[in-house]
N, C-alpha and C positions, 0 to 999 in steps of 0.2 A: 631078306627075301620078301616076296609078296605075302607068303603064308605067315611069316613072322609078323609083318606089318598088320595083317588082318586080325591076328590074335591080339596084338597091341592096341588096335583101334577100337576095341570094345570100350576102352576108356573115353574115346572121342565119339562113341555112338550117338551121344546127345546132339552132335553137330548136324547129323542127318539121320534121324530115326526112321525115315521112310525110304531110305536108299535100298534099291533092289539090285542085286548083282549075282551072277552065276559063278564067277571065279574070284579069287582074292585080288587079282590085278584089276579087274573091272570095278570091284568095290573101292580100291584105293583111288582109282581115277575119279569115280563119281563123288567120293567123299571130299577130295581136294577141290573139286569144282564148287562145292557148296560153301566153302570158306570165303569170306569177303576180303580178308587181308591178302596182301601180296605174298604168294608162295612160289614165285617164279624160280626161286633157287633150288626148289625140290626137283630132282631129276628122276624120271621114270625110265628104268632100263627094261631089258627083256625079262629078267628074272628078279630084279631087286628095285626097291625105292631108296634113293640116296638123299639125305638131308643132314644139315648140321644143327648145332644147339639153338641158334637164333630161330630157325624155322620151328623147332620144337617148342620154344617159348611162345611163338605166335599161335601155334595150335592150342597150347594151354590157355592162352588169353581168350581165344575164341570159345573154348570149352567153358570157361568161367562165365562169360557173357550169356551163353546158352543156358547154363544152370540157373543163373539169376532170373532169367525170363521164365523158366519153367517153375521156379518156386513161387513167383507172383501169381501165376495161373493156379497153382495148387491152393494158395491162400484164399483166392477168390472162391474157389469151389467149396473149401471148408467153411468160410463165413456164410455162404448161402445155405449150406446144409444146416448149420447151427441156428441161423435166423429163422428158418422154417420150423425147426423143432420148438424154439422159444415162442414163436407166434401161436402155435397150437396150445402151449401151456397157458399163455396169457388169455386166450379166448375162454379156456376152461375156467380160470380163476375169476375173470370178469363176470361170467355168468353167475358164479356162486355169490360174488359180492353184490351184484344187482338184485339178486333174489333176496339176500339178507337185508339190504337197505329198504327194499319195498315192503318187507314183512314187519320192520321196526321192532323185531324180536331180539332181546338182548342176547339170548343163548345163540341164536343163529348168527348174529353179528360177531360174537366172540369167535365162533368156529371159522367163519369166513376170513376174519382178520388174521387168525392163526395161520390159515393156508396162504394168505397173501404175504405174510411176514417171511415165509420160507423162500420166497423169491429173492434174488440178489439185488433187486432195486425195488423202490416203493411205487405202487400204482396210484393213479389219481383217485380211482374208486376206493382204494384202500384207505386213503386219507379221509375221504368223505365218510366212509364207514366208521372210522375212529371218531370223527366229530359227532356223528349221529349217536354213537354209543355213549359218549360223554354227556351229550345233551339229555338223553333218556335217563341216565343215572341221576343228573342234577334235577331234572323235572320230578322224578320220583321222590327225591329227598325234599325238595321245596314243597311239594304238595303235602307230604306227610307232616312237615313242620307247620305249614299254614293251617292244616286241619286241626292240629293240636292247639294252635293259638286261638282259632275260632271257637273251639270247644271250651277253652278256658274263659273267653270273654262272656260266653253265655248270653249274647244279645245285648250286653252293656254298651251304650253309645259313648260312654266316657270311661274307658278302661284305665287301669293304673298306668303310670308313665313308663315303667319298665316293660310292661306288656306292649304298650303302644310303640315304644322304641324298637322292640324286637320285631313287631309286625312291620314297621317302616323299613327296617333293615332287610327283611326277607323279601318284601314286595319290591324293593329297589333292585335286589339281586335278580328276581324273576324278570323284571323289566329289562335289566341289562342283558339277560340271556334270552330275552324275547319269548318267554314262556307264557302262553295265554290259555291255560287250562281254566276250567270252571272254578276250581278252588282259588286260583290266583285272582280271577275276576271278582269273586266274593270278597276276598281280602282287600283288593283295591277299593271296592265300593265302601267297605267299612272304614278304611284308612282315610279316604277322601272326606267322608262325613266328619270323622274325628278332627282332621286338619282344618276343614272349613269352619267348624265351631270354634276351634282354638283361634283361628285367624280373626273371626268376628269378635271374640272377646278382646283380643289384643287391639283390634281396630277401635273398639269402644273405649278402651283405656287411653289410647293415644288421642282420640278425638276429644275425650273429657279434658285431658291435660292441655291440648292445644286450643280447646274451645272452638273446634271446627264444626259448624253446624251441618254442612253438607256431608262431611265424612261421618258424623255421628248418626245422621239420618240413614245413610247407607248401611252402617254397621248394625243398627237396630233392625233394619229390614232383613239383613243376612241372618241375624240371630234368630229371628222368627222363622225364616225359611229353613234353617238347618236344625230347628228344634230346640233352641236354647230356651229354658223356662224363664218366664217373666219374674219368677220369685228369686232368681239368682241376683245377688247384690250388685253385680256389675251392670245388669240390665236396668235395675232401679236407678243407679247412679247416672247411667246414660240418659234415661228418660227425664230425670230431674234437670240435667245440664241442658238437654234439648229445649226444655221449657224456658230455662233462664236465657238461652241464646235468642229465643223468639222475642223475649222482652228487650234484650240488648239491641236487636235490629231496629227497634223504634228510635232509640237514641242515635243510632248510626244514620238512619234515614233523615232525622232532624238535622244532624250536622251536615249531611250532603246537601240538604235543601238550603241551609244557611250559607254553605260554601258555593252554591250555584253549580254543583257538579252535574253535567248532563246525565239523564235527559231533563233535569230541572232547569228552568230558565234562570236568568240573573235575578237574584233576590231583590226584593223591593228595597230601594235605597242604595243599590250598588250599580254604578255605571262605569263602563270601560270604553275608552276611545280606540280608534284604529291603531294608534301608535303605542297603546298600552297604558295610557294615563287613566288611573282608577280614582273614582270619587265615591267615598263611603259615608253614608249618613250615620249619625250618632245612634239612632235606633237599631240599625243593622249591626253596629259594633257591640251594642249592649246585648242583643239577642244571641250573638255568637258567644260572647263571654259566659252568659248564663247556661247555654247548651253545653259548653266545655265543662263547666263545674258539675252539672248534672251527670254527664257521662262519666266523669272521673269518680263521682260519688257512687254511682252504680257499679263501678269497677268493671268496665268493659274488658273482657279477657280475650275475645276473639282477635284474630289477625286484622280483620277489617275494622273492628272496633278500635284497636290500638292505632291503626293507620289513620282512622278518622280523627282521633284525638290529636295525634302528632301533626296531621295536616291542618287541623283547625288552629292549633297553637302557632304553627308556622305562619298562617295567614294573619293571625292576630298580631304577631311580632312584625310581619312585613308592613302591616298597616301603620303600626307605631313608628317604625323607622322611616317609612316613606313620608309620613306626616312631618317628621323631624328633618327631612331632607338629608338623612344620613345614609347615603348610597353605598358607602364603604361597608357598613353593617348589613345592608340589604344584600350586597354581594356575598358576604360571609354566611348569611342565613341560607342563601340559595346554594352555596357550596356545601354547607352542612346537610342540606336536604338531599343532596345526591347520595350521601352515606346512610340516610335514614329511609325507611320504607314508608312512603306516603302514597295517598290516593292519586290516581291519574286524572288528567283533564280538569285540573282546578283552574278556573278562569283567572283568579287573582294571582296565582303563581305564574301562569303563562304571561299575564300582563307585566309582572315584575321582571321576568326574563326579557320581554319585549322592550321594557324601559331600559334595562341594563344594556341590551343590544343597541338601542338608540343612543344611549350615552356613550357606549364604546365606539359607535360609528361617529358620533360627534367629536369624541376625543381624537379619533383617527383623522377625521376631517380637519380638526383644529391643528394637529401636528403637521398635516400636509399643507394647510394654509400658512402656518408659520414658516415652514421650509420654503414654500412657494414665494412668500413675501421676502424671505431672506435672500432668495435667489432672484428676486424681481421677475418671477415667471408670470407674466400677465395672463397668458393663455390658460395656465393651470388655475390661477386665481379666479378667472372668469367662469371656469367649470365648477370650482369648489364652493363659491359664494352661494349659488342657488341651493346646493346640497345642504350647506350650513343653515340656510334660511328655512329649508323644509324640516331640518332637525331641531329648529328653534334654538339656535345659538343665542347667547346673550346679545341683546340689541346693541349695546355700546361697542362690543368687540366686532360685531357684524358691520356697524357703520364705519368703524376705523378701517376695516379691510376694504370696504367699498371706496372710501376716500383715498386709500393708498393705491388701489387699482386705478382710480381716476387720475391720480398724480402720475402714475407710470405712463398711462396713455398720453397725458399732456406732454411730458418731457420727451417721450419716444417720438411722438408726432412732431414736436418742435425740432428734434434732431433730424428726422427725415426731411422735413421742410427746408431746414437750413442747408442740408447736404445738397438737395436738389437746386436750391437757389444759389449755392456757392457764394454766400454772402458772409463776410467776416463778422459783422455785427450780430447777425442772426445766429451764427455758429457760436460766438462767445456767450450770447444769452442762453442758448440751448444747453451748452456744456456747463455753464454756471448752474442752471436749474437741475441738471443731472447730478452734479457734484453735491449740491445742497441736499438732494434726496438720497444720495449714495448710490445712484443708478449707474451700473457699469456693464452695459451690454455691447454687442457688436456695433450697433449704430453709434454709440457714444465713442467707442474706439475709433470708428471711421470718421466721425465728426471731428474728434480731436486731431486725428492724423491730417484731415483736410485743412483744419484751421491752422495747424503748424506749417503745413505746406504753403497755404495762401499767405500766411504771415511772413514766412521765409521769402516768398516771392515779392511781397510788399516791401520787405526790408531791402531785398536785393534791388528792387526798382527805385526805392528812395535813395539808396546809396549810389545806384547807377546815374540817377539824375544829378546827384551831388558831385560825383567824381568823374563821370562820363568815361567809362572804361573803353577799351579798344573795340573795334567793330565786331569781331567774332563773339565776344562776350555779350555785346548788346544784342546781337542777332539771336544767340542762345536764350537770353533772357526773354526776348520778345516771343520766341517760339514757346517757351515754357508758360508765359502768360496767356498765350493763345490757347494752349492745351488745357490750362487750368480755367479758362473762361473768366479770368479775373478782370473786372471792369473798374478802372480808376482814372482820375484825371491825368495822373502821371504817365499812363499808357500812351496818351496822345503825344506827350512831350517826347517819350521814347520813340514813337513813330517819326516825329520831326527830326530827331537826331539821326535815325536810320536813313532819312531822305536827304541829309546833308551830303555835300561833296566831301571827299577825303580831306581837302584842305580846310574847308569850313569846320569839319568835325575836329580836326587837329587844333584849330584856333580855340574852339570851345573847350577842348580838353586841356589846353595850356592855361586858359583862364581859370578853369576849375582847379588845376594843380596849384596855381598861384593863390587862389582863394582858400584852398585847403592847406596851404603851406606844406605841400608835398614836394620836398626837394628832389627826390629821385625822379618823380614823374615830371616835375618842372623841367629838369635837365633833358629827360627823354623827349618830351614834346617840343622843347626848344630845338633839339637836333632835327626832329621830324619837320618842324616848320621851316628850318633853314633849308631842308631838302627841297621843299616846295619853292622857296625863295630862289635857290640856285637853279632850279629848273627854268625859271623865268629869266633870271639875270646872271646866270653863272659866268658867261663869257666876259662880263665886265669886271670880274674879280680875279682875272689872271694876274700873275705877279707883274707882268710888263705894264699893266694899267694902274699900278698902285702909285698914288701921288706922293707917298712918303719916301719912295726910293728915288735915288738919283737916276738920271738918264745914263745910258752907257757912255755917252760923250763926256758928261760931267765926271763920271767915275774914272774914265781914262786919263783925264787931265792930271790926276795926282801921280801918275806914273812917269818915270824918267825916260823910259824907253819901251817899245812894244805896245804903243797905245792902241793900235788896231786889234792886237790880240786881246787886250784888256776889254775892249768894246765887245768883241765877239764872245768872250767867256763870262760876260757880266752876269747872266742869269743861270749859268750852269756850273757844274763841278770844276774845281781847279785843284791842283796838287800843291800849289805854292801859296804863301800868305798873300792876302789882298793888301794893296798899298793904302787904302782908306776905307772909311765906313761905307756901307751900302745905302743906309738911310741918310737923310739930310739932318745933320746935327748942327744947329746954328746958335747964335747968341752966346750966353754965358756957359753953354754946355759943350763948346767946341773941344774942350780938353778931353772929352769922352771919345773923340775920334781915335786917339791912340789906344784907349781901352778896347775899342771895337776891333782894332787891328790885332791886339793881344788875344782877344776872345776868339778871333778866327784861327790864330795859331793853336789855341787850346783845342778848338774843334778839330783841326787837322790832326793834332796829336791823339786825341781820344778816338777818332775814327780810324786811325792807323794810316792816314794818307801821308803823315810825316812821322818818322820814328822819333819818339820822345819818351822819356822815363815817366813812370807813375801816371798813366793815362787817366786813372780814376780821380787823381788829385786835380788834373786839368778839368775834368767834368765838374768837380766840386767848385772849382774857380768860376766856371761859366754860370753855374746855378747861383752862386753868391752874388755875382754881378747882376743877374736878372732880378734877384730878390731885393737887393739894396738900391738899384738904380733903375727907376721906371723908364728913363729915356733910352736905356740899352735893351729893353725887352723886345721891341719890334726889330731891332738890329740883330739880336741873337736868332730870332725866328727866321728873319730874312736870310741870314748866313746859312742856317740849317737847311732851308728850302733850296738855296743855291747848291749846297754840297750834296743834296739828295737828288738833284736833277741831273740826269745823264751821267750818273756815277758808274764807271765801268767795273768797279770792284764790289762784289757782292758782300764781302765781309765788312767793308767800309760802310755800305748802305745799311746793313743790319745794326752796326754800332751807332750810325747816325740817327736811325729811328729810335734807338734806345735813349739817346741823349735828348731827342725831341720829346719823348714821353716823360723823361725826368723833368724837363722844363715845363711841360704842360701841367704837371702835378704841382709845381712850385709857384708859378706866376702866370698871369694872363697877358695876352697882347693888348694893345690899346684898342679902343673901339673903332679907330680908323683902319687898323690892320686886321681886326678880328675876322672879317669876312674873307679876306685874302688867304689867311692861314687856314680857315675852315674849309674853303673851296679846295685848297691844295691837298689837305688831308683826305677829303672825301674822294678825290680822284687818284689817290695813291693805292697801291695794292697791299700795303703793309698795315694790318691791324687798325683799319680806319675806325671801326666801332669803338674799340677801347680808347683810341686816341681822342676821338670826338667826345666821349664821355668825360675823359680827363680835362679836355679843353673847356667844356661847358661847366664842369664842376668848379673849375678854377675861376671862370668868369662869374659864376654864381656866388662863390664863397670869397674870392679874392686871394691875395698872396698868402702862401704858407711860409712863415718866417723860419721854421726849423729846417735847415738844409741838411740832407743826409751826408754823412762823412764818406771819405774815399773808400773805407772798408765796407760800409753799408752798400755803396754803389757797386762795389765789386761783387757782393753777394746777390745783387738783384738780377 
């Protein structure tokens, strides 16, 4: 019911603490409206509020959120109240602390610190109060201690060491704590005086040991200033040493005068050049030696005195070594002087360094000149020689380098001149001069390359004039000569050869081949000359015009029948044996007519026009007849020409040319038949070049007696 819900909702009153309602139902409605969560499943009846457990959980969740928010607000209020209360307490304590610090009263500070310590945290003024309290306690303690020490000293300026040490310790502590009371100031003044007197005594002792005049003078002044009595032994010792040092300074000044150390001028008898060459008179040397002995006898103890003696002895030794020209020892002396403490600005030492520098420069220049000469570097030598001259190099060495540089210029100029002139003789002379000197630079390489090229061209030209090569080679040679600008008498001869007609050139080439006994070229040029010959007279060397052959009519008389057919086929291929020879065989050689007929049968058999066994044997027989019987050679060639003319059988033609080639390699034709055979071969389509070479080789060499066997012919 609404009444029961109202009673129950006191638990959820926090969800709407400001809700106003006159009845339980109105309260329930207003409360549910304040909830942000979805409570649409809660039903409001006339007398009752109806909801399930889920809606109850939502109400509980909303209640928890509301309580958390309320607690945060309560905490804020509580912290504010507490902070205000604490602030009031802090103000009160700070006033107490400030008052105590200002008063610098120990009792007041202790009470204020006690109140401050009751707080649950430490205040900044509380820490300051504690520091001030500690400072005041230490100040009181230190002042009491110092007053006690001052009372014990009783005005003694040189108190015992234990009392002085205690005073030093307490003053140091007061300074550390920055205590500046009157007592502390009195103690500091006393301590400063004690320390100053002790430092002055120590400075005197050290100055006496080191024989340092300036330090000793300063220490005596300090001793007098700080009240050290002159009766003290250390003061008496210091004054005695100061007097001795004044006497020592006279010896030092004398040594400086003899050493010419500025502001003193160069001592009489001492001269030094711009490059460090020193000349010392005997009198100057004697004076220095005496001064060194006197200074040593006096026993100069000061640093400057020791330096003066060491420096004088160094100069003395340098003079001796330089006079002996022992520069290695001079260098050792100068190196040792770097480790010893000598006087500054000693002219003779500087001169020795300058001389060593000059000698080092000269040694460096000498090495560079040696390397430049070794490398034939004329430009570097030209730069180095004046340097060596200014450094006074040995005159003999200098003259050698000058002469060497001159030689380089001579051979180099000769090379360039010969290259420009492109003259073989000049090139040879220039290269010879370079090789004699050992000069190998770019111009020598270029000159040698040009010489070899020109020499090669000259050799080629000489050889060309001798053998007269083919026209392309002559033209290439002429072009190369023109490019090389080589001028020789033979060049004109070469131009004349180039201006010759092909036939004239060939004649000259043939003559050259004969003169040089060049068989291959002789044959080649003979073939070429024949070509020119046949161009003019070729028609006169057709087989029909050959006087060695019978006329067709004469040939036909030997036949029993078909004489007209024999006439017609006289110059062309036939498949049957001929009845008689083609050439005129007369006199005591008539018996060879039968051999001629047999030869024709052999030719028919080898060529395949007539079926016969062992055709290679038939070819061998033909070759033997040609080799053994000169009268049959023209006959054999005439028969082969006949059988190769108008032959309809290609295989027969091929074998016919093979037999022709075999014959040409074994025996030549007669001089009367030579041109007819040559003309026929030139006009044939079959291997004319090879056949012509074989023909003319045989004409040149003659008969080859060794006839190949049938087996060898078969393999060919």
